[in-house]
N, C-alpha and C positions, 0 to 999 in steps of 0.2 A: 495481492490478496493475503489472507491470514498466513502467518508463517509457521514454521515447524517448531514444535516443542518436544524435546527428547527426554525421556525418562532418565537416561544415563546422565544428561546434563544436570538434572535435579539432584541425583545421588551424588554427583561429583561436587556440586555446590554445597550440599549439606555436609559432606565429609570435610571439605576445605574450611567450613565454618565451625568445625569442631564436633560434628556428629551430634551426640546428645540424644536422649530418649525421645524428646518431643520432635526433634528434626526428623529422625528416622521413622517415627510413627507417621508423620505427615507424608513422607516420601512413599511409605508402604501403602498408605491410602491412595496416593496418586497412581501407583502401579495397578492397584485393584480397579481403580476407575477406568484405566485404559483397557482392561480386560473385558469390561462390560459395555463400554461406550464407544461409538464410532470415532475414528480419528478425524480431525479437521485440520488440514494443512494446505496452504496455498502460497505462494510468493517467497522471495528472499526473506530470511529471518530478520527479526528485530530484537534489540536488547529488551529484556523483561523489565529493566529499571527505567529506561528512558533517560532523558537529560535531567540535570539538576534543576533546570528551569521547569520541566514538567512535574518533577516531584513536589515542587512548591505549590503546584495547583491542587494537590491532593489534600483532602481535609485531614485535620489532625487525627491521628489514630488509625488511618486507613492503612491496610497492608501494602508493603512494597517488597521488592527483591524476592527472597526465597519464600516468604509467606504468600506473596501474590502468585508465584509459580505454583505452589501447592494448591491454592484456591482454584485457579483456572484449570489445573489438572483434574481436580475433583469434579469439575463441571464438564469434563470431557473435551476440553478445548486444547488443541495442540497448536499454539500460535507463536509464542516467543521462545527464543533459544539463545542465539548468538547475534551480535550486532552487524549483520552483513549489509543491510540497507544503509546503516550509518557509516560503515567503512567505505562503501562505494561513493556515498555522498561526500564524505570528508576527502577522499582521494580526488574527486572531481573538483573540490574546492582547494586543491593544491597541497593536501597532506602527502608527504613523501616518506613517511616512516614505516616501521614494521607494523604488522597487523594489530598488535596490542596497543599501538599508539593511534593509528588511524581508525581503529574500530571503537575508540573511546567516544561515547556520545558527547562528552564535554571537551573534545580535543581543542576546539576554538570557541570560547563563549560568545564571540561576536557572531557566530553562525547558528546560535541557539534557535532562532526563529525559522531558519531554513530547515534545520533538523526536525523541528516540530512539524513543519509541513511535510517532510518526507514520511513522518510517522502518521500524519493525518489520514492518509488513504486507508490505513489499516485500523485506525481508531478515531473515526470522525465523531465529534460530539453530536448527540441528539437528545431531544426532549422526549421523555417517555409519556406518551398519551394513553388515556384509558382505552382507546380503541385498539391498541396493540395487544391487549390481553392483560392478564395478571401474572406476575412472576414474583417469587420471593426475593426480597432485597430491592425491589423497584418501587419508587414513589412517583405517582403521577405529577407531572409538572416539573420534576427535577431534571437537570441536565446530566446526562450519563456519559462518562468516559471511564476507561479502564481503571485509571488511578484514583478516580473519585468514587465510583460505585462498581467495584469489581464483581460483586456477586450478581447484581442486576445485569451488568454487561455480559458476563459469561452465560447467564441463562437465556438472555435474548439472542445471543450469538448462536448458542447450541440449538435453540428452537428454530432459528432461521435455517440452519442446516437441515433439520428434519422436514421443515415445510418445503424446502427446495427439492428434497428427495421425493416428496409426494407429488411434485410437479406443479405446485402452486405458483401463480404469477406474483412475484415480489417487486412491487413498484410503489410509487408515491401514494397510491390509494390503500395499500395493504401492509406496508412495512416501514420501519424506521430506517434512517440513513445507514446505520451500521449493517443491517441485513441486506439492504439494496446493494451496497457497495461490495459485499462479499458473495452474495448468492443470487442477486436479482438483476435489475435492469441497469445497474451502474457498475458492472464488472469491467467496463472499459477503463476504469481507474487503474486496473491492474493489467491492461493490455490483453484482455480476454473477451471472447464472445459471451453474450448473456446466456445462450442456449445452444445445444447442438443444432447444426444446420443453419446457423446465422451466416448470411453471406459476408465475405471478407470486406466488401466495400462498406457495409453497414457498420461493422466494428471500426474500420478505419475512419469513417466519417465521424463517429462519436469520439474517438480519440483526438482527432483534429479539432473538434469542437471544444473539448476540454483543454487542449493545448492553447488554443486561441484565447479562451476565457481566462485561464490562469496567467498567461503571459500579459494580457491587458491589465489584470489586477496587479501583477508583479511590477509593471511599469507605470502604474497609477493612471492608466487610461480609463479604467473603470473605478468609480468612487466607492469607498467602503459602504456608504449607505444606499448604493444603487441596488435595485431589485434584480436578482440574478436572471429571472425569466425574461426581463425586459431589455436585456443587452442585445446589441446588434451582432449576434454570433449565430450562425446558421445551426439549427438543431437544438439550441439550448432550452427553448420553451418546451420541447417534447419531454425533457427530463425534469425540469424544474417548474413547469407551468402551473402545477397545482399547489405549490408550497407558499409562494409569496415571500420567500426568504430574501433578505438583503445579503450582500457579500459578507458583512459582519456576522450575520446569523449563521451562514454556512461554515465559515472558518473559525469563528471565535465565540460560538454559543457558550454562555456560562463562563467566559474568560475575558473580562474587560481589559486585562493587561496587554492583549495583543490587538486591540482595536485601532491603534494608530495606523495610518496608511502605510508607512514604511515597514511596520511589523507584519501587517496583513500581506503586503507584497512579498516579503520573504517567505511567508507560509505558503502562498500560492506557488511561488517558484519551487519550493521543496516538494509540493504535491506533484508538479509536472515532472520533476526528477524521479520521483517514485514510479510514475507510469512508464517513463523511459527505461528505468532500471529493470522493471518487470518484463519488458519486451525482450530482454536478453536472457531470461530464464527459459530453459527448454520445456519446462512444464507449462509455460504460458504461451509460447510462440515457437513455431518451427520456422527457422530462417535458412536460406541458402548459405553455403559456405562463402566467406568473404573472398572476393576476387582481389588478389594482390594488385595494388596500384589503382584500383577502381575509384573514381571520383563521383560525387553526387552530381546529378544533372543540372543544367541551366544555371540559375542564379546562385546555387550553393556549390558550384563546381570546384571551388578551392578546397573542399573538405573531403576526406576519405569516406567512402560509402560503406555502411554496414551491409551484411547480406540481406537480400530482399526477403520479404515475408511470404512464406508458402501457406501458412495457416495460423490463425489465431485459435488457440484451443479454448474449450469451454470446460468448466470445472464439474458440472453436474454429475457426470458419469465417470469421473476420474477416480482412481484409487489413491487415497491420500498418502499412503505409505510410499507408493511409487513416485508420486508428485514431490514428496519431501526430499527425495534424493537429488533433485535439481535445484534445491533452494538453500542448501547448507553452505558453509564457508568453503569446503573442499570443492564444491561445484563452481562457486565463483572463482576460486583460484585457477581452476582448469580453464574456465572461460577467459579470464584475464590474461593468461599466458598463451592463449591460442592464436593471438594475432590481432592487430589493430584493424578497425576501431572497435574497442571494447565498450562496455557500459561506462567505464571510467572515462575513456577518451571522448565519448559523445557528451557525457556530463560536463567535461571541461570546456568543450566548445559552447555549450549552453550557458555555462557560468560566465564565460567571456562576454557573450551577448548581454547577459543580465547585468554584469558589472557596468557596462556602458549604456544600459537601459535602451537597447536597440528597439526600433519599431517592429511591430509584428510583421509588417510587409517584408522586412529583411530577414527575420527569423523563420518565417513560414516555409520557405523552400527547403531549409535545412531540416526542419521537423518532418516535412513531407518525405524527405530522403530517409530519415530514420525509420519511418513506418511504410516505406514504399513496398507495394505488393508485387510479387512475382506474376508474370503473365498467366501462369497456371495455378494461381492461388485458389485453395479449396475452402469450402464452408467449414465452420467451426465443428470440432469433434474432440474427444478425449485425447486423440493422438496416441502415442505409445504408452500413455499412462492410464489406460482404460481399466475398469474393474474386470477381473477374470470371470 
């Protein structure tokens, strides 16, 4: 889900770029915005700049980097900070350098489409329809992504947070994809329950649905022009039945450059990596301690087993500041050094499957092991990150 944006990071970046009256004024405005607007922060952090590939998608003159950070801060959105998701993905793809190397979104240009998919879960493209309301900076019919329409993106995102706080149902009938994925019925993209009280088997089932769908796109078993809701994947019509989207619409709306099957496959694989990574954030999921030497059951028995899931958390009543402590680079470092299998280890296994385009029937037992529920798994709640 959305990632943490730290005011200190803004100030540091401004200072490193030379200070200057205009830079410091923007940072001051950002601080003031934080004092009056609620914080929004979910999931491991993402780079504010993205990959060079993504930057090319932005229209000429659109803000990036420090200007983009200031803009979304002014909209009350704490989302981007440091490239934790990118670092986990790059390490899963065999980067073995220091953090400043493996956290570089452009570490391996050949993986640009996988990294675009990792970022897709937090920034899915959507078309702004008039039924969604009116927001400054939004144009009906245009495709919205952060790098293309940052003001519209931020205002829609912030409004989604307010609507969720009011208890509104955010689904295909009422909200765009961006809002559904962060605050509504598609929070399974981030390994979280949609609402407090959601049974763990429901969340698990939706995650497995997404894993099967993305894997079949990644291995070209589902065609780019196939209608998402019509695929032979249990539960997919419940989520996408009202949209009529093709796979291309879902992953490549407004971006014809990634519509080739191989490119879409890489994006779909990156999206699955994101969901898996989020399941190792304590703000998203409570897991049992890893049992040393434990193996996955049955068909996946050659692989080390992660701790079983005690609870998928739900974001609705979490304190975003508490949540953010589990999503920064320091938290990932602690997780990574706490024992295998980590999010990196699990990602490496999936990358090996992906490299040889393994069938879903072979991959499924391992994904089931990643998300295996503990016998006493409880319904979704804020966990230790509840509002006081």
